[in-house]
ROMI-812445 format. One line per field, with one value per residue: x, y, z of N, C-alpha, C in turn; residue number from 1. Coordinates in Angstrom, 1 decimal, always signed. Layout:
n_X = c(X:...)
n_Y = c(Y:...)
n_Z = c(Z:...)
ca_X = c(X:...)
ca_Y = c(Y:...)
ca_Z = c(Z:...)
c_X = c(X:...)
c_Y = c(Y:...)
c_Z = c(Z:...)
num = c(NUM:...)
This chain:
n_X = c(-10.5:-12.5:-15.2:-18.6:-20.1:-18.1:-16.7:-18.4:-18.0:-15.5:-13.0:-12.9:-10.5:-9.0:-10.3:-9.9:-7.1:-6.9:-8.1:-6.3:-4.1:-4.9:-5.1:-2.4:-1.2:-2.4:-1.2:+1.3:+3.2:+5.0:+3.3:+3.2:+3.7:+1.8:-0.8:-3.2:-3.2:-5.5:-5.5:-3.9:-0.3:+1.0:+3.8:+5.1:+7.1:+7.8:+8.2:+10.0:+8.1:+5.6:+3.4:+0.8:-0.8:-4.0:-3.7:-1.0:-1.1:-2.7:-1.0:+1.1:-0.1:-2.2:-5.1:-7.8:-7.2:-7.2:-6.0:-5.8:-6.6:-4.1:-3.4:-4.9:-4.0:-2.9:-4.0:-7.2:-8.8:-6.5:-4.2:-2.0:-1.2:-1.9:-0.5:+2.7:+5.8:+8.7:+11.5:+13.6:+16.7:+19.4:+22.1:+21.0:+20.4:+18.2:+15.2:+13.2:+9.7:+8.5:+6.3:+3.0:+1.1:-2.3:-5.3:-5.2:-3.4:-3.0:-0.6:+2.6:+4.8:+7.8:+9.0:+11.9:+14.4:+17.5:+19.5:+18.4:+18.5:+21.3:+22.1:+20.8:+22.1:+21.1:+20.8:+18.9:+16.4:+15.4:+12.1:+8.8:+6.0:+4.5:+5.7:+7.5:+8.9:+11.7:+13.0:+14.7:+13.9:+12.6:+12.4:+9.6:+8.6:+6.1:+3.9:+2.6:+3.9:+6.1:+6.6:+7.6:+8.9:+9.4:+10.1:+10.0:+11.1:+11.9:+13.2:+11.0:+10.0:+10.2:+7.3:+4.3:+1.0:-2.0:-5.1:-7.2:-7.9:-5.7:-3.6:-4.4:-4.1:-1.3:-0.5:+0.2:+0.3:-0.7:+2.0:+4.0:+6.9:+8.0:+9.4:+10.6:+11.0:+12.6:+12.7:+14.3:+17.0:+18.5:+18.2:+17.1:+16.7:+14.6:+14.6:+12.8:+10.3:+7.7:+4.5:+1.3:-2.0:-5.3:-8.8:-9.4:-7.3:-5.5:-3.6:-0.4:+3.0:+5.3:+8.3:+11.3:+12.9:+15.6:+15.7:+14.1:+15.6:+17.9:+17.2:+16.2:+13.4:+10.6:+7.4:+6.9:+8.5:+9.1:+7.8:+7.8:+6.2:+7.4:+7.2)
n_Y = c(+28.8:+26.1:+24.5:+24.7:+22.2:+20.3:+20.7:+19.7:+17.0:+16.6:+16.0:+18.0:+19.0:+18.9:+20.8:+23.1:+23.3:+23.8:+26.3:+27.8:+27.5:+28.9:+31.5:+32.1:+31.8:+34.0:+36.1:+35.7:+34.3:+31.5:+28.7:+27.9:+24.7:+24.0:+23.3:+20.9:+17.5:+15.4:+12.8:+10.9:+10.3:+7.1:+5.0:+2.0:-0.9:-3.3:-6.5:-9.4:-11.5:-13.4:-13.6:-15.6:-17.7:-19.3:-21.9:-22.4:-22.4:-24.6:-26.6:-26.5:-26.7:-28.5:-30.1:-28.0:-26.3:-23.1:-19.7:-18.5:-16.0:-14.5:-11.9:-8.8:-6.4:-2.9:-1.8:-2.0:-5.1:-6.6:-9.1:-10.7:-14.1:-17.1:-19.2:-20.2:-20.6:-22.4:-21.1:-22.0:-21.3:-20.5:-22.9:-24.4:-22.8:-21.6:-19.8:-19.9:-20.1:-18.1:-15.6:-15.7:-13.4:-12.4:-11.5:-14.3:-14.0:-13.3:-14.0:-15.4:-14.3:-13.3:-11.2:-9.7:-8.2:-6.7:-7.6:-10.1:-11.4:-11.6:-13.3:-15.6:-16.0:-14.9:-12.8:-10.1:-8.1:-4.6:-3.9:-2.8:-4.0:-6.9:-6.8:-9.1:-10.2:-11.8:-12.2:-13.8:-17.2:-19.5:-22.2:-23.2:-24.6:-26.4:-27.9:-29.9:-30.3:-29.3:-26.3:-24.9:-21.9:-20.3:-17.7:-14.5:-13.5:-10.7:-7.4:-5.1:-2.0:+0.9:+2.5:+4.5:+4.2:+5.8:+7.5:+9.1:+11.7:+12.2:+12.3:+14.5:+16.5:+16.5:+17.0:+15.2:+12.3:+9.0:+6.9:+8.9:+10.2:+10.6:+12.0:+10.7:+11.9:+11.0:+11.3:+11.6:+10.0:+8.6:+9.9:+10.0:+10.5:+9.3:+8.9:+8.7:+7.5:+5.6:+6.6:+5.3:+5.3:+4.8:+4.4:+2.7:+2.7:+3.5:+6.1:+5.2:+4.4:+2.0:+0.6:-1.5:-4.0:-3.5:-0.7:+0.2:-0.6:+0.9:+3.5:+3.2:+2.9:+3.7:+3.5:+6.1:+7.7:+10.7:+11.4:+12.6:+13.4:+14.5:+16.5)
n_Z = c(-18.4:-16.9:-18.4:-17.1:-17.2:-17.3:-14.9:-13.0:-13.1:-12.2:-9.7:-6.8:-6.0:-8.3:-9.9:-8.4:-8.7:-11.5:-11.6:-10.1:-11.7:-14.0:-13.1:-12.3:-14.8:-16.1:-14.7:-15.5:-14.0:-12.5:-11.2:-7.8:-6.4:-4.3:-4.0:-2.9:-3.8:-5.6:-4.5:-1.8:-2.0:-2.4:-1.8:-2.6:-2.1:-4.4:-4.1:-5.3:-7.5:-9.3:-12.2:-13.4:-15.8:-15.9:-16.8:-16.2:-13.5:-12.9:-13.8:-12.0:-9.5:-9.6:-11.2:-11.8:-9.7:-8.2:-7.7:-4.3:-1.9:-0.1:+0.8:+0.3:-2.1:-2.7:-5.1:-6.5:-6.5:-6.8:-5.6:-3.3:-3.5:-1.6:-2.7:-3.6:-5.5:-6.5:-8.1:-10.6:-11.7:-14.0:-13.9:-12.0:-9.7:-7.1:-6.2:-3.5:-2.4:-4.1:-4.5:-5.9:-7.7:-7.9:-9.7:-12.1:-15.2:-18.7:-19.6:-18.7:-16.3:-14.6:-12.1:-11.0:-8.9:-9.8:-8.0:-7.2:-9.7:-10.2:-8.2:-9.1:-11.5:-13.8:-16.7:-16.9:-18.7:-18.4:-18.3:-19.4:-17.7:-19.1:-21.5:-22.8:-24.8:-26.3:-23.8:-21.0:-20.0:-17.5:-15.1:-13.2:-10.2:-8.6:-6.1:-7.6:-9.9:-12.7:-14.4:-17.4:-18.4:-21.4:-21.9:-20.2:-17.8:-16.1:-15.1:-13.7:-15.0:-13.0:-11.8:-11.8:-10.7:-11.7:-11.3:-13.7:-12.6:-11.0:-12.9:-14.3:-12.4:-12.0:-14.5:-16.5:-18.8:-19.8:-20.2:-20.1:-18.4:-15.0:-12.0:-9.0:-5.8:-2.9:+0.5:+3.7:+5.7:+3.8:+1.4:-2.0:-5.6:-8.1:-11.4:-14.6:-14.1:-14.9:-16.1:-15.6:-16.5:-15.5:-15.1:-13.1:-11.3:-8.3:-6.7:-6.8:-6.4:-7.6:-6.7:-6.9:-4.7:-4.6:-5.1:-3.0:-0.8:-1.2:-0.5:+2.0:+2.5:+4.4:+6.2:+7.0:+5.4:+3.7:+0.5:-2.9:-5.9:-9.0:-12.0)
ca_X = c(-11.3:-13.1:-16.6:-19.3:-20.5:-16.9:-16.3:-19.3:-17.6:-14.1:-12.7:-12.8:-9.0:-8.6:-10.9:-9.1:-5.8:-7.0:-8.3:-5.0:-3.2:-5.3:-4.8:-1.0:-0.9:-2.8:-0.3:+2.6:+4.1:+4.9:+2.4:+3.8:+3.1:+1.3:-2.2:-3.3:-3.5:-6.8:-5.4:-2.6:+0.6:+1.5:+4.9:+5.3:+8.2:+7.2:+9.2:+10.0:+6.9:+5.3:+2.1:+0.7:-2.0:-4.7:-3.1:+0.3:-1.5:-3.1:+0.2:+1.9:-0.9:-3.2:-6.2:-8.9:-6.8:-7.3:-5.3:-6.5:-6.1:-3.4:-3.5:-5.3:-3.0:-3.5:-4.8:-8.4:-8.9:-5.2:-3.9:-0.9:-1.9:-1.3:+0.3:+4.1:+6.5:+10.2:+12.0:+14.9:+17.4:+20.6:+23.0:+20.1:+20.2:+16.8:+14.5:+12.0:+8.6:+8.2:+4.9:+2.2:+0.1:-3.5:-5.8:-4.4:-3.2:-3.0:+0.8:+3.4:+5.9:+8.5:+9.6:+12.9:+15.3:+18.8:+20.2:+17.9:+19.0:+22.7:+22.2:+20.4:+22.9:+20.4:+20.9:+17.5:+16.3:+14.5:+11.0:+7.4:+5.3:+3.8:+6.6:+8.4:+9.5:+13.2:+13.5:+15.0:+12.9:+13.0:+11.6:+8.9:+8.2:+5.0:+3.6:+2.0:+4.7:+7.0:+6.1:+8.7:+8.7:+10.4:+10.5:+9.1:+11.8:+12.3:+13.1:+10.0:+10.2:+9.5:+6.1:+3.2:-0.4:-2.7:-6.4:-7.2:-7.8:-4.3:-2.9:-4.8:-3.5:+0.2:-0.2:+0.9:-0.6:-0.2:+3.3:+4.9:+7.9:+8.0:+10.6:+10.2:+11.9:+12.4:+13.5:+14.9:+18.5:+19.1:+17.4:+17.5:+15.7:+14.5:+14.1:+12.2:+9.2:+6.7:+3.1:+0.3:-3.2:-6.5:-9.9:-9.5:-6.1:-5.3:-2.3:+0.6:+4.3:+5.9:+9.7:+11.6:+13.6:+16.9:+15.5:+13.6:+16.7:+18.8:+16.7:+15.7:+12.0:+9.8:+6.1:+6.8:+9.5:+8.5:+8.0:+7.1:+6.2:+7.8:+7.1)
ca_Y = c(+28.2:+24.9:+24.6:+24.2:+20.8:+19.5:+20.9:+18.9:+15.6:+16.5:+16.1:+19.4:+19.4:+19.2:+22.1:+24.2:+23.3:+24.4:+27.7:+28.4:+27.5:+29.9:+32.8:+32.3:+32.1:+35.3:+36.9:+35.5:+33.7:+30.1:+28.4:+27.1:+23.4:+23.9:+22.8:+19.5:+16.6:+14.7:+11.6:+10.8:+9.4:+5.9:+4.4:+0.7:-1.8:-4.5:-7.6:-10.4:-12.2:-13.8:-13.6:-16.8:-18.0:-20.4:-23.2:-22.6:-22.6:-26.0:-27.5:-26.4:-27.0:-29.6:-29.8:-27.3:-25.4:-21.7:-19.0:-18.1:-14.8:-14.3:-10.5:-7.9:-5.3:-1.6:-1.7:-2.7:-6.4:-7.3:-9.8:-11.7:-15.4:-18.1:-20.1:-19.8:-21.6:-22.4:-20.7:-22.7:-20.5:-21.1:-23.6:-24.9:-22.0:-21.5:-19.0:-20.6:-19.3:-17.0:-15.3:-15.4:-12.3:-12.7:-12.7:-14.9:-13.1:-14.0:-14.4:-15.8:-13.3:-13.3:-9.9:-9.8:-7.1:-7.1:-8.5:-11.5:-12.0:-11.9:-14.5:-16.7:-16.2:-14.4:-11.4:-9.8:-6.7:-3.7:-3.9:-2.6:-5.3:-7.4:-6.8:-10.2:-10.7:-11.9:-12.2:-15.2:-18.0:-20.2:-23.3:-23.1:-25.9:-26.4:-29.2:-30.9:-30.5:-28.3:-25.5:-24.3:-20.6:-20.1:-16.3:-13.8:-13.1:-9.3:-6.4:-4.3:-0.6:+1.6:+3.1:+5.1:+4.0:+7.0:+7.7:+10.3:+12.9:+12.4:+12.7:+15.9:+17.4:+16.5:+17.5:+14.1:+11.4:+7.7:+6.8:+9.9:+9.8:+11.5:+11.9:+10.5:+12.4:+10.3:+12.0:+10.8:+10.0:+8.0:+10.5:+9.8:+10.9:+8.3:+9.4:+7.7:+6.8:+5.5:+6.9:+4.4:+5.9:+4.1:+4.8:+1.7:+2.9:+4.4:+6.7:+4.4:+4.2:+0.8:+0.4:-2.8:-4.1:-2.8:+0.7:+0.5:-0.7:+2.0:+4.7:+2.7:+3.4:+3.4:+4.0:+7.6:+8.4:+11.7:+11.2:+13.6:+13.2:+15.7:+16.4)
ca_Z = c(-17.3:-17.2:-18.7:-16.0:-17.2:-17.0:-13.5:-12.2:-13.1:-11.8:-8.3:-6.4:-6.0:-9.7:-10.3:-7.7:-9.3:-12.8:-11.4:-9.7:-12.9:-14.9:-12.5:-12.4:-16.2:-16.4:-14.1:-16.0:-13.0:-12.3:-10.1:-6.8:-6.2:-2.9:-4.0:-2.5:-4.8:-5.4:-3.6:-1.2:-2.7:-1.7:-2.5:-2.1:-2.6:-5.1:-4.0:-6.4:-7.6:-10.6:-12.6:-14.1:-16.5:-15.3:-17.3:-15.5:-12.1:-12.9:-14.0:-10.8:-8.3:-9.8:-12.1:-11.2:-8.7:-8.5:-6.7:-3.2:-1.4:+1.2:+1.3:-0.8:-2.4:-2.7:-6.3:-6.4:-7.1:-6.9:-4.3:-3.1:-3.3:-0.7:-3.4:-4.0:-6.3:-6.5:-9.4:-10.8:-12.7:-14.6:-13.1:-10.9:-8.5:-6.9:-5.2:-2.9:-1.9:-4.9:-4.4:-7.1:-7.5:-8.6:-10.4:-13.2:-16.4:-20.0:-19.9:-17.5:-16.1:-13.3:-11.9:-10.1:-8.8:-10.3:-7.0:-7.4:-11.0:-10.1:-7.3:-9.8:-12.7:-14.9:-17.2:-17.2:-19.2:-17.8:-19.2:-19.0:-17.5:-20.2:-22.7:-22.5:-26.0:-26.2:-22.4:-20.6:-19.3:-16.3:-14.7:-12.0:-9.5:-7.6:-5.4:-8.5:-11.1:-13.2:-15.6:-18.1:-19.1:-22.4:-21.7:-19.3:-16.6:-16.3:-14.0:-14.1:-14.9:-11.9:-12.4:-10.9:-11.1:-11.6:-11.8:-14.6:-11.8:-10.6:-14.1:-14.6:-11.4:-12.2:-15.9:-17.3:-19.5:-19.9:-21.0:-19.7:-17.3:-13.9:-11.1:-7.6:-4.8:-1.6:+1.5:+4.8:+5.8:+2.6:+0.3:-3.4:-6.6:-9.1:-12.7:-15.5:-13.4:-16.0:-15.7:-16.1:-16.1:-15.8:-14.2:-11.9:-10.5:-7.2:-6.9:-6.1:-7.0:-7.4:-6.9:-6.5:-3.5:-4.7:-5.0:-1.7:+0.2:-1.4:+0.2:+3.3:+2.5:+5.6:+6.0:+7.2:+4.6:+2.8:-1.0:-3.7:-7.4:-9.8:-13.4)
c_X = c(-12.0:-14.6:-17.4:-19.7:-19.3:-16.6:-17.2:-18.8:-16.2:-14.0:-12.5:-11.4:-8.5:-9.1:-10.2:-7.8:-5.9:-7.3:-7.1:-4.1:-3.6:-4.9:-3.3:-0.5:-1.2:-1.8:+1.1:+3.6:+3.9:+4.1:+3.2:+3.0:+2.7:-0.1:-2.2:-3.8:-4.8:-6.7:-4.0:-1.6:+1.1:+2.7:+5.2:+6.5:+7.5:+8.3:+9.0:+8.7:+6.7:+3.8:+1.9:-0.7:-2.7:-4.1:-1.8:-0.1:-1.9:-2.0:+1.0:+1.2:-1.9:-4.4:-7.3:-8.5:-6.8:-6.5:-6.3:-5.9:-5.4:-3.5:-3.9:-4.3:-3.7:-4.4:-6.0:-8.4:-7.6:-4.9:-2.7:-1.6:-1.2:-0.3:+1.7:+4.7:+8.0:+10.6:+13.4:+15.6:+18.6:+21.5:+22.3:+20.1:+18.7:+16.4:+13.3:+10.9:+8.4:+6.7:+4.2:+1.2:-1.1:-4.3:-4.9:-4.4:-3.2:-1.6:+1.5:+4.6:+6.5:+9.2:+10.6:+13.7:+16.6:+19.6:+19.7:+18.5:+20.5:+22.8:+21.8:+21.2:+22.2:+21.0:+19.5:+17.4:+15.3:+13.3:+9.7:+6.7:+4.4:+4.6:+7.7:+9.1:+11.1:+13.7:+13.8:+13.8:+13.4:+12.1:+11.0:+8.5:+7.2:+4.8:+3.1:+2.8:+5.5:+6.3:+7.3:+8.3:+9.8:+10.9:+9.7:+9.8:+12.3:+12.5:+12.1:+10.4:+9.5:+8.4:+5.2:+1.9:-1.2:-4.1:-6.3:-7.2:-6.4:-3.4:-3.2:-4.1:-2.0:+0.5:+0.5:-0.2:+0.1:+1.0:+4.3:+5.9:+7.8:+9.3:+10.0:+11.3:+11.6:+13.3:+14.1:+16.4:+19.2:+18.4:+18.0:+16.4:+15.7:+13.8:+13.4:+11.2:+8.0:+5.3:+2.2:-1.1:-4.4:-7.5:-9.9:-8.3:-6.3:-3.9:-1.3:+1.8:+4.8:+7.4:+10.1:+12.5:+14.9:+16.7:+15.0:+14.7:+17.7:+18.5:+16.1:+14.2:+11.3:+8.4:+6.0:+7.8:+8.7:+8.8:+7.2:+7.2:+6.5:+7.7:+8.5)
c_Y = c(+26.9:+25.1:+24.0:+22.8:+19.9:+19.5:+20.0:+17.5:+15.5:+16.6:+17.5:+19.9:+19.7:+20.5:+23.2:+24.4:+24.0:+25.9:+28.4:+28.6:+28.6:+31.3:+33.1:+32.5:+33.5:+36.4:+36.8:+35.0:+32.2:+29.8:+27.5:+25.8:+23.2:+23.3:+21.3:+18.7:+15.9:+13.5:+11.5:+9.9:+8.3:+5.3:+3.1:-0.1:-3.0:-5.6:-8.6:-11.2:-12.7:-13.7:-14.8:-16.9:-19.1:-21.8:-23.5:-23.0:-24.1:-27.0:-27.6:-26.9:-28.1:-29.1:-29.1:-26.4:-24.0:-20.9:-18.5:-16.9:-14.9:-12.9:-9.7:-6.8:-4.0:-1.3:-2.6:-4.1:-7.2:-7.9:-10.6:-13.0:-16.2:-18.9:-19.5:-21.0:-21.5:-22.1:-21.3:-21.9:-21.2:-21.8:-24.1:-24.1:-21.7:-20.3:-19.7:-19.6:-18.0:-16.8:-15.1:-14.3:-12.6:-11.4:-13.2:-13.9:-14.0:-14.4:-14.7:-14.8:-13.4:-11.9:-10.0:-8.5:-7.6:-7.9:-9.9:-12.2:-12.4:-13.1:-15.7:-17.0:-15.8:-13.1:-11.0:-8.4:-5.9:-3.5:-3.4:-3.9:-5.7:-7.5:-7.8:-10.8:-10.7:-11.7:-13.6:-15.9:-18.7:-21.4:-23.0:-24.4:-25.7:-27.8:-30.3:-31.1:-29.3:-27.5:-24.7:-23.0:-20.4:-18.6:-15.7:-13.3:-11.7:-8.6:-5.4:-2.8:+0.0:+2.4:+3.6:+4.8:+5.3:+6.9:+9.0:+11.6:+13.2:+12.9:+14.1:+16.9:+17.6:+17.0:+16.5:+13.2:+10.0:+7.5:+7.8:+9.4:+10.9:+11.2:+11.7:+10.9:+11.7:+10.9:+11.0:+10.8:+9.5:+8.6:+10.3:+10.3:+9.8:+8.9:+8.3:+6.8:+6.8:+5.8:+5.9:+4.9:+5.0:+4.5:+3.9:+1.9:+3.8:+4.9:+5.9:+4.2:+2.8:+0.9:-1.0:-2.8:-3.4:-1.3:+1.1:+0.4:+0.5:+3.3:+4.4:+3.2:+2.8:+4.0:+5.5:+8.4:+9.4:+11.4:+12.2:+13.3:+14.6:+15.5:+16.7)
c_Z = c(-17.8:-17.4:-17.5:-16.0:-17.0:-15.6:-12.6:-12.1:-12.5:-10.3:-8.0:-6.4:-7.4:-10.2:-9.7:-8.4:-10.7:-12.6:-11.0:-10.9:-13.8:-14.4:-12.6:-13.8:-16.6:-15.9:-14.6:-15.0:-12.9:-11.1:-9.1:-6.6:-4.7:-2.8:-3.6:-3.6:-4.5:-4.4:-3.0:-2.0:-1.8:-2.5:-1.8:-2.8:-3.2:-5.0:-5.2:-6.4:-9.0:-10.9:-13.5:-14.8:-15.7:-15.6:-16.5:-14.0:-11.9:-13.0:-12.7:-9.6:-8.4:-10.6:-11.3:-10.1:-9.1:-7.4:-5.5:-2.5:-0.1:+1.7:+0.1:-0.9:-2.5:-3.9:-6.2:-7.2:-7.2:-5.6:-4.4:-2.8:-2.2:-1.4:-3.8:-4.8:-6.1:-7.9:-9.5:-12.0:-13.3:-13.5:-11.8:-9.6:-8.4:-6.0:-4.7:-2.5:-2.7:-5.0:-5.7:-6.8:-8.4:-8.9:-11.5:-14.4:-17.6:-20.4:-18.6:-17.4:-14.7:-13.2:-10.7:-10.0:-9.4:-9.3:-7.1:-8.6:-10.9:-9.3:-8.1:-11.1:-13.9:-15.4:-17.7:-17.7:-18.3:-18.7:-18.6:-18.8:-18.7:-21.5:-22.4:-23.7:-25.9:-24.8:-22.0:-20.0:-18.1:-16.1:-13.3:-11.5:-8.5:-7.0:-6.4:-9.7:-11.5:-14.3:-16.1:-18.8:-20.1:-22.4:-20.6:-18.0:-16.9:-15.0:-14.5:-14.0:-13.7:-12.5:-11.3:-11.5:-10.8:-12.1:-12.7:-13.8:-11.4:-11.8:-14.5:-13.7:-11.7:-13.7:-16.7:-17.9:-19.5:-20.8:-20.8:-18.6:-16.2:-13.1:-9.7:-6.6:-3.5:-0.6:+2.6:+4.8:+4.6:+1.4:-1.1:-4.3:-7.7:-10.4:-13.5:-14.8:-14.4:-15.4:-16.4:-15.6:-16.5:-14.7:-12.9:-11.0:-9.3:-7.2:-6.1:-7.0:-6.6:-7.7:-6.4:-5.2:-3.5:-4.5:-3.6:-0.6:+0.0:-0.6:+1.6:+3.5:+3.7:+5.4:+6.2:+6.4:+3.7:+1.3:-1.7:-5.2:-8.1:-11.3:-14.1)
num = c(1:2:3:4:5:6:7:8:9:10:11:12:13:14:15:16:17:18:19:20:21:22:23:24:25:26:27:28:29:30:31:32:33:34:35:36:37:38:39:40:41:42:43:44:45:46:47:48:49:50:51:52:53:54:55:56:57:58:59:60:61:62:63:64:65:66:67:68:69:70:71:72:73:74:75:76:77:78:79:80:81:82:83:84:85:86:87:88:89:90:91:92:93:94:95:96:97:98:99:100:101:102:103:104:105:106:107:108:109:110:111:112:113:114:115:116:117:118:119:120:121:122:123:124:125:126:127:128:129:130:131:132:133:134:135:136:137:138:139:140:141:142:143:144:145:146:147:148:149:150:151:152:153:154:155:156:157:158:159:160:161:162:163:164:165:166:167:168:169:170:171:172:173:174:175:176:177:178:179:180:181:182:183:184:185:186:187:188:189:190:191:192:193:194:195:196:197:198:199:200:201:202:203:204:205:206:207:208:209:210:211:212:213:214:215:216:217:218:219:220:221:222:223:224:225:226:227)
């Protein structure tokens, strides 16, 4: 059982889940996963985009320029910027209106789906966001100039953002892998869903456009996280 002083700081659903878990363990039976989770599951398609440093933004848009908010995203403090760039890939193939996500970061990174990479002539690795060592680079073009990235073009690992309460409920920790079951007429299951846990996170899965199109993900498509 959970100590009283710990229970006071936990979400009620987490406490109820732990109690049920203890009862079923005492009975020697597997616990059915019918308990309600602390937070609703949101699954979003993360379209191609880039993250830039303040220096890159100034090079592309002019001295002193900062990103401005076009639309706030589901994660607190994250936004799609009004500013977009043109990505120039191998053999001068381009993607126009590549959205920048803010706020600015400490490294420059472009996230594409494999279909995007094929169209551009890239061979990109599947990577955890931020792990850009030995990845291909590209040229970005903005209204004020060009910015050359020597590396940083990736396909991002599918992942789930979790608050610690969510991780407690599902029995996982940061760096674990889960499975996402997506229902509907084009039902699929996606393995190797990376768990990312932080107190600032809300429960949200990010898949890319290739994965979203494969299952025809819609706002009312049933989705389930499995350990």
